[in-house]
PASEBA-1860 file (N, C-alpha, C; in nm, 3 decimals):
! residues 211
1> XXXXXXXX> 18.932/15.231/11.380/18.932/15.333/11.307/18.994/15.266/11.148 ~ 18.937/15.276/11.035/19.028/15.226/10.927/19.121/15.286/10.898 ~ 19.227/15.166/10.805/19.361/15.214/10.792/19.355/15.332/10.681 ~ 19.254/15.370/10.644/19.249/15.447/10.543/19.280/15.601/10.592 ~ 19.234/15.614/10.725/19.238/15.754/10.786/19.383/15.781/10.839 ~ 19.444/15.875/10.799/19.563/15.931/10.841/19.548/16.014/10.929 ~ 19.672/16.028/11.035/19.713/16.135/11.106/19.848/16.131/11.098 ~ 19.869/16.315/11.114/20.046/16.344/11.106/20.040/16.387/11.246
9> XXXXXXXX> 20.213/16.373/11.292/20.235/16.420/11.412/20.220/16.596/11.380 ~ 20.148/16.609/11.508/20.130/16.761/11.534/19.976/16.795/11.487 ~ 19.903/16.718/11.431/19.795/16.754/11.353/19.730/16.866/11.380 ~ 19.678/16.961/11.360/19.562/17.051/11.427/19.444/17.000/11.469 ~ 19.393/16.977/11.576/19.297/16.943/11.623/19.173/17.002/11.591 ~ 19.057/16.952/11.563/18.957/17.044/11.548/18.837/16.992/11.624 ~ 18.761/17.154/11.688/18.676/17.102/11.779/18.557/17.017/11.724 ~ 18.491/16.930/11.805/18.368/16.872/11.732/18.275/16.828/11.892
17> XXXXXXXX> 18.141/16.797/11.863/18.080/16.795/11.972/18.131/16.682/12.102 ~ 18.118/16.668/12.160/18.112/16.579/12.288/17.994/16.440/12.263 ~ 18.040/16.318/12.258/17.938/16.242/12.251/17.880/16.238/12.353 ~ 17.890/16.250/12.426/17.797/16.263/12.595/17.813/16.409/12.629 ~ 17.703/16.491/12.597/17.740/16.663/12.627/17.701/16.651/12.767 ~ 17.619/16.605/12.872/17.602/16.642/12.984/17.645/16.518/13.063 ~ 17.795/16.532/13.121/17.830/16.468/13.230/17.757/16.465/13.376 ~ 17.724/16.585/13.393/17.672/16.612/13.531/17.553/16.525/13.607
25> XXXXXXXX> 17.486/16.498/13.474/17.328/16.417/13.551/17.403/16.258/13.563 ~ 17.490/16.190/13.484/17.525/16.094/13.489/17.620/16.068/13.662 ~ 17.746/16.160/13.641/17.841/16.141/13.728/17.969/16.070/13.622 ~ 17.932/16.041/13.521/18.062/15.966/13.444/18.123/16.064/13.402 ~ 18.245/16.035/13.340/18.341/16.106/13.245/18.276/16.110/13.136 ~ 18.276/16.241/13.073/18.226/16.306/12.917/18.335/16.171/12.837 ~ 18.241/16.125/12.726/18.309/16.057/12.637/18.354/16.117/12.509 ~ 18.475/16.173/12.478/18.522/16.265/12.410/18.532/16.232/12.301
33> XXXXXXXX> 18.474/16.292/12.158/18.543/16.265/12.012/18.638/16.233/12.003 ~ 18.688/16.156/11.866/18.861/16.107/11.886/18.879/16.222/11.796 ~ 18.860/16.310/11.749/18.915/16.428/11.693/18.954/16.484/11.796 ~ 18.909/16.511/11.934/18.943/16.618/12.044/19.067/16.535/12.112 ~ 19.101/16.444/12.115/19.205/16.377/12.148/19.322/16.419/12.125 ~ 19.461/16.444/12.235/19.579/16.429/12.193/19.617/16.349/12.079 ~ 19.696/16.404/11.982/19.740/16.301/11.899/19.803/16.182/11.928 ~ 19.883/16.195/12.050/19.944/16.087/12.101/19.876/15.977/12.188
41> XXXXXXXX> 19.723/16.041/12.199/19.606/15.921/12.184/19.544/15.855/12.064 ~ 19.559/15.904/11.947/19.527/15.818/11.836/19.567/15.686/11.812 ~ 19.523/15.600/11.787/19.562/15.487/11.727/19.671/15.521/11.596 ~ 19.730/15.433/11.608/19.830/15.426/11.477/19.951/15.500/11.468 ~ 19.967/15.615/11.604/20.045/15.759/11.590/20.127/15.716/11.758 ~ 20.281/15.686/11.713/20.358/15.690/11.833/20.422/15.839/11.879 ~ 20.366/15.865/12.059/20.407/16.010/12.055/20.562/16.056/12.067 ~ 20.622/16.137/12.101/20.731/16.196/12.105/20.790/16.230/11.953
49> XXXXXXXX> 20.886/16.332/11.967/20.967/16.364/11.912/21.086/16.302/11.876 ~ 21.187/16.343/11.776/21.346/16.307/11.744/21.429/16.358/11.862 ~ 21.490/16.246/11.894/21.636/16.295/11.997/21.763/16.268/11.921 ~ 21.796/16.362/11.846/21.954/16.363/11.770/22.051/16.384/11.850 ~ 22.132/16.308/11.833/22.266/16.308/11.938/22.331/16.430/11.910 ~ 22.433/16.479/11.983/22.521/16.573/11.992/22.619/16.509/11.911 ~ 22.704/16.621/11.855/22.830/16.588/11.755/22.766/16.562/11.623 ~ 22.661/16.544/11.572/22.640/16.529/11.392/22.604/16.626/11.359
57> XXXXXXXX> 22.646/16.674/11.215/22.567/16.794/11.137/22.435/16.793/11.115 ~ 22.373/16.875/11.170/22.223/16.849/11.174/22.202/16.969/11.063 ~ 22.086/16.920/11.006/22.035/17.020/10.891/21.878/17.004/10.899 ~ 21.781/17.090/10.948/21.655/17.097/10.977/21.579/17.198/10.959 ~ 21.515/17.211/10.868/21.399/17.312/10.827/21.305/17.351/10.950 ~ 21.259/17.476/10.901/21.164/17.514/10.962/21.035/17.599/10.924 ~ 20.905/17.571/10.969/20.806/17.631/10.905/20.785/17.806/10.883 ~ 20.893/17.854/10.821/20.908/17.987/10.811/20.826/18.050/10.662
65> XXXXXXXX> 20.777/18.178/10.681/20.753/18.217/10.549/20.853/18.349/10.493 ~ 20.783/18.502/10.467/20.854/18.562/10.433/20.878/18.592/10.313 ~ 20.807/18.650/10.242/20.814/18.681/10.080/20.838/18.513/9.974 ~ 20.804/18.409/10.031/20.826/18.308/10.000/20.719/18.275/9.899 ~ 20.724/18.218/9.766/20.605/18.218/9.695/20.562/18.074/9.700 ~ 20.441/18.045/9.707/20.365/17.916/9.773/20.248/17.916/9.632 ~ 20.261/17.774/9.617/20.106/17.765/9.509/20.063/17.645/9.569 ~ 19.931/17.633/9.567/19.820/17.545/9.613/19.729/17.505/9.510
73> XXXXXXXX> 19.710/17.354/9.493/19.659/17.303/9.407/19.552/17.248/9.476 ~ 19.404/17.297/9.429/19.292/17.251/9.524/19.197/17.135/9.449 ~ 19.155/17.057/9.490/19.029/17.007/9.432/18.863/17.047/9.441 ~ 18.826/17.036/9.336/18.678/17.133/9.342/18.559/16.998/9.393 ~ 18.620/16.893/9.397/18.533/16.750/9.424/18.522/16.776/9.569 ~ 18.407/16.741/9.649/18.401/16.771/9.790/18.446/16.915/9.838 ~ 18.366/16.994/9.784/18.386/17.146/9.745/18.362/17.195/9.902 ~ 18.312/17.130/9.992/18.277/17.207/10.106/18.356/17.151/10.229
81> XXXXXXXX> 18.454/17.024/10.215/18.562/16.979/10.244/18.668/17.071/10.241 ~ 18.704/17.068/10.077/18.847/17.157/10.061/18.843/17.290/10.053 ~ 18.733/17.353/10.043/18.709/17.508/10.111/18.765/17.486/10.248 ~ 18.735/17.437/10.298/18.773/17.464/10.444/18.937/17.461/10.421 ~ 18.963/17.322/10.375/19.154/17.317/10.385/19.167/17.433/10.349 ~ 19.140/17.444/10.232/19.178/17.584/10.188/19.224/17.734/10.282 ~ 19.117/17.718/10.351/19.105/17.867/10.454/19.185/17.831/10.580 ~ 19.239/17.688/10.624/19.302/17.689/10.694/19.449/17.682/10.679
89> XXXXXXXX> 19.466/17.612/10.528/19.599/17.641/10.440/19.636/17.791/10.471 ~ 19.570/17.891/10.375/19.575/18.063/10.419/19.578/18.092/10.526 ~ 19.537/18.055/10.618/19.520/18.133/10.744/19.676/18.085/10.805 ~ 19.747/17.963/10.791/19.848/17.948/10.831/19.954/18.015/10.781 ~ 19.980/18.052/10.622/20.034/18.125/10.561/20.051/18.258/10.629 ~ 19.947/18.296/10.655/19.922/18.449/10.690/20.014/18.442/10.832 ~ 19.972/18.335/10.880/20.034/18.302/11.024/20.167/18.322/11.016 ~ 20.252/18.276/10.925/20.399/18.282/10.934/20.430/18.389/10.866
97> XXXXXXXX> 20.362/18.502/10.792/20.422/18.596/10.748/20.420/18.594/10.596 ~ 20.338/18.525/10.497/20.347/18.496/10.386/20.250/18.563/10.313 ~ 20.232/18.706/10.258/20.122/18.762/10.222/20.031/18.705/10.107 ~ 19.911/18.714/10.100/19.831/18.637/9.978/19.886/18.685/9.878 ~ 19.965/18.811/9.825/20.011/18.850/9.674/20.092/18.740/9.645 ~ 20.185/18.634/9.725/20.258/18.542/9.713/20.226/18.400/9.681 ~ 20.096/18.404/9.703/20.011/18.280/9.662/19.943/18.270/9.561 ~ 19.950/18.131/9.515/19.911/18.106/9.379/19.771/17.973/9.415
105> XXXXXXXX> 19.658/17.991/9.389/19.585/17.874/9.446/19.520/17.865/9.273 ~ 19.548/17.715/9.221/19.476/17.649/9.113/19.401/17.519/9.128 ~ 19.273/17.571/9.112/19.147/17.472/9.137/19.177/17.355/9.043 ~ 19.158/17.240/9.064/19.177/17.107/8.949/19.017/17.037/8.975 ~ 18.988/16.972/8.887/18.857/16.911/8.904/18.837/16.835/8.989 ~ 18.933/16.721/9.054/18.932/16.617/9.147/19.062/16.589/9.206 ~ 19.069/16.510/9.310/19.208/16.437/9.341/19.297/16.384/9.260 ~ 19.243/16.321/9.154/19.287/16.247/9.058/19.384/16.338/8.954
113> XXXXXXXX> 19.336/16.454/8.958/19.402/16.590/8.878/19.496/16.661/8.949 ~ 19.536/16.614/9.100/19.614/16.663/9.190/19.751/16.662/9.156 ~ 19.795/16.569/9.117/19.935/16.549/9.087/19.965/16.578/8.921 ~ 19.869/16.592/8.854/19.919/16.694/8.730/19.943/16.806/8.769 ~ 19.849/16.911/8.846/19.819/17.013/8.845/19.942/17.054/8.957 ~ 20.013/16.971/9.058/20.124/16.990/9.087/20.222/17.003/9.045 ~ 20.222/16.868/8.966/20.346/16.862/8.855/20.396/17.022/8.752 ~ 20.278/17.057/8.729/20.245/17.169/8.641/20.339/17.306/8.725
121> XXXXXXXX> 20.288/17.301/8.846/20.326/17.427/8.940/20.465/17.372/8.956 ~ 20.483/17.304/8.997/20.639/17.255/9.031/20.766/17.269/8.929 ~ 20.696/17.254/8.805/20.779/17.276/8.686/20.832/17.427/8.639 ~ 20.723/17.525/8.695/20.741/17.658/8.616/20.856/17.691/8.727 ~ 20.886/17.647/8.872/21.072/17.708/8.920/20.971/17.798/9.015 ~ 20.865/17.906/9.001/20.816/18.033/9.067/20.786/17.995/9.198 ~ 20.788/17.848/9.269/20.726/17.834/9.396/20.838/17.743/9.438 ~ 20.860/17.766/9.586/20.937/17.749/9.674/20.894/17.570/9.736
129> XXXXXXXX> 20.741/17.558/9.708/20.702/17.453/9.749/20.550/17.477/9.670 ~ 20.483/17.354/9.669/20.349/17.338/9.621/20.264/17.236/9.723 ~ 20.148/17.295/9.762/20.063/17.214/9.896/19.950/17.167/9.776 ~ 19.921/17.043/9.797/19.828/16.986/9.731/19.685/16.943/9.858 ~ 19.572/16.990/9.830/19.448/16.960/9.927/19.344/16.908/9.810 ~ 19.296/16.791/9.905/19.200/16.734/9.813/19.126/16.645/9.933 ~ 19.013/16.562/9.898/18.925/16.502/9.954/18.852/16.372/9.915 ~ 18.922/16.241/9.975/18.853/16.129/9.884/18.776/16.061/9.969
137> XXXXXXXX> 18.643/16.037/9.940/18.539/15.988/10.098/18.504/15.866/10.039 ~ 18.519/15.744/10.106/18.467/15.586/10.069/18.350/15.578/10.005 ~ 18.319/15.510/9.935/18.212/15.456/9.864/18.169/15.343/9.851 ~ 18.079/15.319/9.763/18.037/15.174/9.752/18.113/15.101/9.633 ~ 18.210/15.185/9.610/18.316/15.093/9.485/18.468/15.109/9.515 ~ 18.519/15.053/9.402/18.682/15.026/9.411/18.727/15.239/9.399 ~ 18.626/15.299/9.378/18.657/15.411/9.350/18.796/15.495/9.440 ~ 18.749/15.483/9.588/18.802/15.534/9.684/18.973/15.489/9.658
145> XXXXXXXX> 18.962/15.360/9.670/19.131/15.298/9.643/19.213/15.332/9.528 ~ 19.119/15.355/9.453/19.208/15.386/9.290/19.242/15.562/9.333 ~ 19.187/15.618/9.361/19.194/15.778/9.349/19.288/15.808/9.431 ~ 19.244/15.750/9.555/19.352/15.796/9.671/19.484/15.750/9.640 ~ 19.500/15.641/9.620/19.636/15.559/9.568/19.691/15.610/9.488 ~ 19.617/15.658/9.388/19.711/15.770/9.261/19.758/15.929/9.293 ~ 19.666/15.964/9.350/19.674/16.079/9.421/19.815/16.112/9.495 ~ 19.828/15.982/9.595/19.928/15.970/9.664/20.051/15.932/9.587
153> XXXXXXXX> 20.059/15.860/9.509/20.154/15.829/9.428/20.196/15.942/9.300 ~ 20.096/15.997/9.283/20.133/16.054/9.188/20.214/16.229/9.230 ~ 20.148/16.285/9.351/20.197/16.392/9.420/20.317/16.332/9.460 ~ 20.364/16.267/9.479/20.516/16.197/9.547/20.608/16.200/9.417 ~ 20.570/16.148/9.319/20.610/16.160/9.203/20.680/16.319/9.133 ~ 20.557/16.396/9.134/20.553/16.539/9.107/20.724/16.614/9.204 ~ 20.674/16.578/9.312/20.788/16.645/9.379/20.954/16.558/9.352 ~ 20.956/16.411/9.326/21.080/16.354/9.341/21.123/16.381/9.198
161> XXXXXXXX> 21.039/16.437/9.080/21.084/16.456/8.943/21.121/16.603/8.929 ~ 21.047/16.693/8.980/21.111/16.807/8.962/21.231/16.865/9.143 ~ 21.194/16.801/9.208/21.284/16.879/9.358/21.217/16.979/9.416 ~ 21.081/16.991/9.398/21.038/17.092/9.457/20.946/17.016/9.574 ~ 20.943/17.051/9.672/20.850/16.987/9.794/20.734/16.991/9.753 ~ 20.613/16.882/9.745/20.496/16.880/9.749/20.413/16.835/9.841 ~ 20.377/16.912/9.907/20.305/16.840/10.038/20.141/16.805/10.035 ~ 20.123/16.690/10.102/20.007/16.593/10.103/19.892/16.621/10.169
169> XXXXXXXX> 19.825/16.719/10.173/19.703/16.768/10.219/19.599/16.694/10.175 ~ 19.564/16.587/10.141/19.435/16.494/10.125/19.404/16.404/10.180 ~ 19.244/16.480/10.238/19.188/16.395/10.351/19.160/16.221/10.266 ~ 19.182/16.140/10.369/19.094/15.979/10.259/19.034/15.956/10.392 ~ 18.894/15.972/10.389/18.799/15.921/10.507/18.703/15.822/10.496 ~ 18.592/15.789/10.631/18.512/15.697/10.522/18.382/15.776/10.526 ~ 18.374/15.888/10.608/18.251/15.952/10.567/18.277/16.115/10.570 ~ 18.166/16.176/10.544/18.191/16.315/10.549/18.193/16.372/10.671
177> XXXXXXXX> 18.102/16.285/10.785/18.152/16.378/10.921/18.284/16.391/10.925 ~ 18.383/16.274/10.902/18.522/16.264/10.954/18.607/16.322/10.867 ~ 18.582/16.353/10.764/18.668/16.448/10.627/18.594/16.613/10.720 ~ 18.475/16.651/10.725/18.493/16.798/10.829/18.584/16.813/10.950 ~ 18.574/16.701/11.014/18.619/16.706/11.178/18.782/16.684/11.146 ~ 18.874/16.659/11.006/18.938/16.689/10.980/19.027/16.819/10.870 ~ 18.918/16.889/10.845/18.951/17.000/10.769/19.047/17.087/10.768 ~ 19.107/17.110/10.915/19.199/17.179/10.954/19.340/17.155/10.885
185> XXXXXXXX> 19.355/17.028/10.840/19.503/16.969/10.786/19.537/17.067/10.699 ~ 19.457/17.159/10.639/19.524/17.219/10.493/19.648/17.342/10.581 ~ 19.661/17.324/10.785/19.734/17.411/10.803/19.878/17.346/10.800 ~ 19.852/17.242/10.840/19.951/17.127/10.848/20.065/17.090/10.724 ~ 19.965/17.103/10.591/20.068/17.077/10.492/20.137/17.181/10.474 ~ 20.073/17.284/10.486/20.160/17.437/10.454/20.286/17.410/10.576 ~ 20.263/17.365/10.677/20.388/17.352/10.735/20.483/17.282/10.729 ~ 20.457/17.171/10.644/20.504/17.052/10.618/20.585/17.106/10.472
193> XXXXXXXX> 20.525/17.135/10.401/20.576/17.220/10.272/20.693/17.324/10.320 ~ 20.661/17.432/10.372/20.743/17.539/10.432/20.875/17.480/10.516 ~ 20.868/17.386/10.573/20.980/17.306/10.660/21.016/17.237/10.529 ~ 21.018/17.140/10.436/21.073/17.095/10.353/21.157/17.216/10.244 ~ 21.068/17.316/10.202/21.114/17.426/10.153/21.290/17.472/10.231 ~ 21.259/17.521/10.360/21.367/17.583/10.432/21.510/17.455/10.415 ~ 21.436/17.328/10.440/21.533/17.254/10.426/21.640/17.229/10.304 ~ 21.526/17.210/10.181/21.599/17.250/10.077/21.726/17.395/10.037
201> XXXXXXXX> 21.648/17.508/10.083/21.736/17.602/10.059/21.849/17.619/10.156 ~ 21.867/17.528/10.303/21.991/17.541/10.369/22.091/17.436/10.297 ~ 22.025/17.314/10.257/22.121/17.232/10.188/22.170/17.258/10.055 ~ 22.117/17.348/10.001/22.192/17.420/9.841/22.266/17.516/9.909 ~ 22.264/17.582/10.013/22.368/17.670/10.057/22.454/17.614/10.111 ~ 22.470/17.507/10.192/22.563/17.455/10.252/22.674/17.351/10.144 ~ 22.604/17.319/10.044/22.660/17.288/9.906/22.744/17.368/9.850 ~ 22.667/17.498/9.846/22.739/17.595/9.754/22.856/17.679/9.831
209> XXX> 22.855/17.657/9.974/22.976/17.723/10.074/23.053/17.612/10.061 ~ 23.046/17.503/10.011/23.156/17.391/10.025/23.221/17.342/9.904 ~ 23.146/17.406/9.812/23.225/17.391/9.678/23.319/17.413/9.669
END
């Protein structure tokens, strides 16, 4: 696996075809494609969750919705992939109870423009979180490293400068097949955004109560 491929804990696994479709003829165990494996089987990911000891003041967010306004900044480049990312993001928002009327989608030309779009949306203070969706596929030039790196650092900067959670839903893959197999990550980016938004809301409430 390339170090440029990213897996997040609890990622949504997308079904793909088995590499060996018929195991009855050979009597061997079928070889399962990487995307079908459980997250703990994936290289670069340690299984297990956090074990917070008793006696500490725990502040933890939850990916819930209900009338929260969410913005999605979406790359047009590699549209076949980003359309799927958007579909999975909207499906997850609907699942947690956020109506479409509370969702703003802002397309931008490519992944390089995602940070600027995210910054502009966050600065309006209309949204509890911004979800950035895009896809960068490795080519034959250094384009991949520059675009992917600048997208990641720029989106982080947008969050740090505005204090609004910005979720990183940008795929960085070796080829189109890998990108299509991971196009369900829009849902995971939504969950990350909502969790951070809820966490920030709790933090503000706690600070106000203790003021």
